C-alpha positions in Angstrom: -30.6 -6.2 -14.2 -29.4 -2.8 -15.6 -25.3 -3.1 -17.1 -22.5 -1.3 -16.1 -22.2 2.4 -17.3 -18.9 4.3 -18.4 -18.8 7.9 -17.7 -16.1 10.3 -18.3 -15.2 12.5 -15.2 -16.3 16.2 -15.8 -13.1 17.3 -13.4 -10.0 15.0 -14.8 -11.5 13.7 -17.9 -10.7 9.9 -16.6 -13.5 7.0 -17.4 -15.0 5.6 -14.6 -17.7 2.7 -14.5 -20.7 2.7 -12.5 -21.7 -1.1 -11.9 -25.3 -1.9 -11.9 -25.8 -2.1 -7.9 -24.7 1.3 -7.7 -26.7 2.5 -10.2 -29.8 0.8 -8.4 -29.0 2.3 -5.3 -28.7 5.8 -6.7 -32.2 5.1 -8.3 -33.5 3.8 -5.1 -32.2 6.9 -2.8 -33.2 9.4 -5.6 -29.7 10.4 -5.9 -28.4 11.5 -9.3 -25.8 9.5 -11.2 -22.0 10.5 -10.2 -20.3 13.2 -12.7 -17.2 12.5 -11.2 -14.7 9.5 -10.7 -14.0 8.0 -7.6 -10.7 9.2 -6.9 -12.0 13.2 -7.7 -15.1 12.8 -5.4 -12.8 11.4 -2.5 -10.3 14.3 -3.0 -13.8 16.9 -2.6 -14.7 15.3 0.4 -11.5 15.5 1.8 -11.3 19.0 1.1 -14.4 19.7 2.9 -12.8 18.6 6.3 -11.4 20.7 8.6 -7.5 20.8 9.0 -6.1 19.6 12.1 -3.6 21.4 14.0 -1.5 19.4 16.5 0.1 21.4 19.1 2.9 20.2 21.5 2.0 18.9 24.7 3.1 17.5 28.2 1.8 14.3 29.6 -0.5 15.1 32.6 0.9 12.1 34.5 4.8 11.7 33.3 5.7 15.0 31.7 6.6 12.9 28.3 6.1 15.5 25.4 3.6 14.4 22.6 1.3 16.1 20.1 -2.5 16.8 20.8 -5.1 18.3 19.2 -5.8 20.4 22.0 -3.9 23.7 22.7 -1.9 23.9 25.6 -4.3 26.6 26.6 -7.6 24.4 27.0 -8.8 23.0 30.2 -8.0 19.6 29.3 -5.4 17.1 30.8 -3.8 14.9 28.5 -2.0 11.9 28.8 0.5 9.5 26.9 -0.9 6.5 25.7 1.0 4.3 28.6 -0.3 6.5 31.6 -3.8 6.6 29.7 -4.2 3.1 29.7 -2.7 2.5 33.3 -5.7 4.6 34.5 -7.9 2.0 33.1 
């Protein structure tokens, strides 16, 4: 079995380890070895995600104010957690 390998992150310069099981996975899938440390890779992935915007909305049943991903002009009725679970 292969040995663990140490690399230096091309982004932050931090040393990181790629264990033998990871190396075998990359080789099996034909994926190149990572050039960035896990923290920099996680940051890159999070940077690709859409930003979420929250809107102040009123529960469609009891009227309590809450935050929702749906804007006030959307056609969807939203419920607070208490009302939502009371429906089911």
